[in-house]
N, C-alpha and C positions, 0 to 999 in steps of 0.2 A: 889891743886899743887903735883904731884908725882915725885919724883927724879929729881928735878928742873925743870919739864914741867908743864905749867897750861893748864888744860884740861876744858874746859867749851861745855856747849850744849845747845841750845833756843828750849823752847817748846812752843812756843805761840801757836800755832794750836791746841792743846791738851787740854783735861779735865785733871782735877784734877785726877782724877781715872786713867787715861793713863799714866800720868808721875808717882805717886806713881807705876803703875804696872812695869816700866820702871825702874825704881829704884830698885826694888825688884831683877829685872834680872841682873842690872848692879852689884848690891851688891853681888851676887849668883857668878858671873864670879870672880869678884875680891877675893872672899874667894877660888875659884877653882884654880885660879892661884898661890895662896900661900900669898897673901896681908892678913894681919889681920885689917880687917875696925874698929874693938874694940880696938884696941892697939892706945895709946895716946903716942906721941912721945915730949919728955921736949926738948926743942930747947934752946941752951945756947948761949949767946952773941957773943960768939967766932965762934961757928960755922955760926951762922946768916952774921957775916961781912965775914967770910970767903967764904961764899956761894954767896954775892953777889959781892965782890971781881971777884969772877972767872964769874960770871955772867956778870958784867961790863967790865971787861978783853975783851971777848966775844963780846959785843955790839960794843966797840970800835974799836977791830980788823975790823970787818966789815962795820962799817961806814969809815976807812983810806983806804978801800981796792978800 
């Protein structure tokens, strides 16, 4: 999850070596874009609650429409 958006990808038809190569490329692209993959962010409960409320509010608005 990055900036509130979840990213995922399936690698069912690839070998382990192919997936590892893709991971290396992806990590280098993240680094080039300025994202620090080594940074470990400390999440505080207040932040998590605030983010969840924003997420839930968006979900409720879409369902009501």
